[in-house]
C-alpha positions in Angstrom: -19.1 -12.0 21.6 -17.2 -8.7 21.7 -19.1 -5.4 21.9 -18.1 -2.2 20.2 -19.2 0.8 18.3 -18.0 1.8 14.8 -15.7 4.6 16.0 -14.4 2.7 19.0 -10.7 2.8 19.8 -9.0 -0.6 20.4 -9.0 0.0 24.1 -12.8 0.1 24.2 -13.3 -3.2 22.3 -13.7 -5.9 24.8 -12.9 -9.5 24.0 -11.7 -9.0 20.5 -8.7 -11.2 19.6 -8.6 -11.0 15.8 -11.6 -13.2 15.1 -12.6 -11.2 12.0 -9.3 -12.0 10.3 -10.3 -14.2 7.4 -13.8 -14.6 8.9 -16.8 -15.2 6.7 -17.4 -11.5 6.6 -13.8 -10.8 5.6 -13.9 -13.4 2.8 -17.3 -12.2 1.5 -16.0 -8.7 1.4 -12.9 -9.7 -0.5 -14.9 -11.5 -3.1 -17.4 -8.6 -3.6 -14.6 -6.0 -3.6 -12.7 -8.0 -6.2 -15.7 -8.3 -8.4 -16.2 -4.5 -8.1 -12.6 -3.8 -9.0 -12.9 -6.1 -12.1 -16.2 -4.4 -13.1 -14.6 -0.9 -12.7 -11.6 -1.9 -14.8 -13.8 -3.3 -17.6 -15.9 -0.2 -17.5 -12.9 2.1 -17.6 -10.7 0.1 -20.0 -11.1 2.8 -22.6 -10.7 5.7 -20.2 -9.0 8.7 -21.8 -5.8 10.1 -20.4 -7.4 13.3 -19.4 -10.1 11.5 -17.4 -7.5 9.4 -15.7 -5.5 12.5 -14.8 -8.6 14.1 -13.4 -9.2 11.0 -11.3 -5.6 11.2 -10.0 -6.0 14.9 -9.1 -9.2 14.4 -7.2 -7.8 11.3 -5.3 -4.5 13.2 -4.5 -6.6 15.7 -2.5 -8.9 13.2 -0.8 -6.3 10.6 0.3 -4.2 13.0 2.4 -7.3 14.4 4.1 -8.6 11.0 5.1 -5.1 9.9 6.3 -4.9 13.1 8.4 -8.3 12.4 10.0 -7.2 8.9 10.8 -3.9 10.0 12.4 -5.8 12.7 14.5 -8.4 10.1 15.5 -5.9 7.5 16.6 -3.6 10.1 18.2 -6.4 11.5 20.3 -7.2 8.1 21.8 -3.5 7.2 22.2 -2.9 10.4 24.2 -6.2 10.0 26.1 -5.1 6.5 27.2 -1.8 7.8 28.3 0.3 6.2 25.6 1.4 9.5 24.0 1.8 9.9 20.2 2.7 6.6 18.6 5.8 7.8 16.8 7.0 4.3 16.0 3.8 3.2 14.3 1.5 6.0 13.3 3.7 8.2 11.1 2.9 8.0 7.4 6.2 6.3 6.6 5.0 2.9 5.5 5.4 1.6 2.0 1.7 2.1 1.4 2.0 5.6 2.8 3.9 6.4 -0.4 0.5 6.4 -2.1 -0.1 9.7 -0.4 3.0 11.3 -1.8 3.2 9.8 -5.3 -0.4 10.6 -6.2 0.2 14.4 -6.3 3.4 13.8 -8.3 1.5 11.6 -10.8 -1.4 14.0 -11.0 0.2 17.5 -11.0 3.8 17.1 -12.1 5.2 16.5 -15.6 8.2 14.8 -17.2 10.4 12.3 -15.3 8.9 13.1 -11.9 5.4 12.2 -13.1 6.7 9.2 -15.0 8.4 7.8 -11.9 5.3 8.3 -9.8 3.1 6.6 -12.4 5.5 3.6 -12.5 5.5 3.3 -8.7 1.7 3.4 -8.5 1.3 0.7 -11.1 4.0 -1.7 -9.7 5.2 -1.4 -6.1 2.1 0.6 -5.1 -0.2 -1.9 -6.8 1.6 -4.8 -5.0 1.3 -3.0 -1.6 -2.3 -2.4 -2.2 -3.0 -6.0 -3.1 -1.2 -7.5 -0.2 -2.7 -5.2 2.4 -6.2 -5.4 0.8 -6.4 -9.2 1.0 -4.1 -9.8 4.0 -5.9 -7.2 6.1 -3.6 -7.1 9.2 -5.6 -4.4 10.9 -8.2 -7.1 11.6 -5.8 -8.5 14.1 -6.5 -5.4 16.2 -9.9 -4.1 15.1 -13.2 -5.9 14.1 -14.3 -5.6 10.5 -17.1 -3.0 11.1 -14.9 -0.3 12.7 -13.6 3.0 11.5 -9.9 1.9 11.6 -10.7 -1.1 9.4 -12.8 0.9 7.0 -9.9 3.4 6.5 -7.4 0.6 5.8 -9.7 -1.1 3.3 -10.6 2.2 1.6 -6.9 3.2 1.3 -5.7 -0.1 -0.1 -8.8 -0.5 -2.4 -7.9 2.7 -4.1 -4.2 1.7 -4.3 -5.3 -1.4 -6.2 -7.8 0.4 -8.4 -5.4 3.3 -9.3 -2.6 0.9 -10.3 -4.9 -1.2 -12.4 -6.6 1.8 -14.1 -3.2 3.1 -15.2 -2.5 -0.3 -16.8 -5.9 -1.1 -18.1 -6.4 2.3 -19.7 -3.0 1.9 -21.5 -2.0 5.2 -20.0 1.6 4.0 -20.1 3.6 1.7 -22.4 6.0 -0.2 -20.2 9.7 -0.6 -20.9 12.4 -2.4 -18.8 13.7 0.9 -17.5 10.4 1.5 -15.8 11.4 -0.9 -13.1 14.1 1.5 -12.1 11.8 4.5 -12.5 9.3 2.8 -10.1 12.1 2.2 -7.6 13.5 5.7 -7.6 10.7 7.2 -5.4 11.0 4.3 -3.0 14.7 4.6 -2.8 14.5 8.3 -2.0 11.8 7.7 0.6 13.9 4.9 2.1 16.7 7.4 2.8 14.4 9.0 5.4 12.7 5.8 6.6 15.7 3.6 7.4 17.3 6.0 9.9 13.9 6.4 11.6 13.6 2.6 11.9 17.0 2.1 13.3 16.9 5.1 15.7 13.4 4.4 17.0 13.4 0.6 16.5 10.3 1.0 14.4 9.4 -1.1 11.4 8.3 1.3 8.7 8.5 -0.3 5.2 9.4 -3.6 6.9 13.0 -2.5 7.1 13.6 -3.4 10.7 11.7 -6.5 11.8 9.3 -7.3 8.9 6.2 -7.6 11.2 3.1 -8.9 9.5 4.9 -10.3 6.5 5.6 -13.9 5.8 9.3 -15.1 6.3 10.6 -11.6 6.9 10.4 -11.6 10.7 12.4 -14.8 10.9 14.9 -13.4 8.5 15.2 -10.2 10.5 15.7 -12.1 13.7 18.3 -14.3 12.2 20.5 -11.4 11.0 19.8 -9.4 14.1 21.1 -12.3 16.3 24.4 -12.0 14.4 24.4 -8.2 14.6 23.9 -8.1 10.9 20.4 -6.5 10.7 21.6 -4.1 8.0 21.9 -7.1 5.6 18.2 -7.9 6.2 17.4 -4.3 5.4 19.4 -4.5 2.2 17.5 -7.7 1.2 14.2 -5.9 1.7 15.4 -3.0 -0.4 16.4 -5.3 -3.2 13.1 -7.2 -2.8 11.2 -4.0 -3.7 13.2 -3.6 -6.8 12.4 -7.2 -7.7 8.7 -6.5 -7.2 8.9 -3.5 -9.5 10.5 -5.7 -12.2 8.1 -8.5 -11.7 5.2 -6.2 -12.5 7.0 -4.7 -15.5 7.7 -8.2 -16.8 4.0 -9.1 -16.4 2.9 -6.0 -18.3 5.4 -6.6 -21.1 4.4 -10.2 -21.3 0.7 -9.4 -21.6 1.4 -6.7 -24.1 3.5 -9.1 -26.2 0.7 -11.8 -26.1 -2.1 -9.4 -26.9 0.0 -7.8 -29.6 0.5 -11.1 -31.4 -3.2 -11.9 -31.1 -4.2 -8.5 -32.5 -1.9 -9.2 -35.5 -3.5 -12.5 -36.4 
């Protein structure tokens, strides 16, 4: 049995080797959290646009603050242990980190900028939240009842809830062009992230080695062994576009089905 305190850094947690990943505690949490999300979506299905925009504004302030606290907390221990600042893994340059940047755009901007941010939050952002919420990779490093895990779960819970609230409240009516709109913020962000990945050999947005994702690490290794890693990066870039259109297709399909039912 490993011993630890809630705010312990990974270097203090003795004996932990990822036992909480898909443990009973993890599974029970996922079930309860899923029920909570469903309950909140049902409760807020008639949410007015103004209320949703207030929610986005409040969250756009809270999320960066919490993320900053997390970076300061982990950096303190990294430096104290002699590792230095973890530039290849701690910068807010992950796909899910875009939640921090698109929230203010969705909450405070207008026109096309706002529309693109809303599209990202309810497609690629929702996908990122779902995958990281249920496949909680932080549990490979930290036990369930720790600060680091709590921050990860909180972050991705609100990614999922935000994306679903935008859809459930019918804040936006989706068109095929919205797949491109969702992809625009990611493409712009990728212009910064890809050079960072290749220069530092990091793996932000899964563009370099695909760590933690199924299939991607093998794919990255295959192309890297042939000095063609850039092809792997292009594949991941296109995969994000595919995810955006997958969600737009789902929304349009549901809208078409419910629209037919309403006309009967």
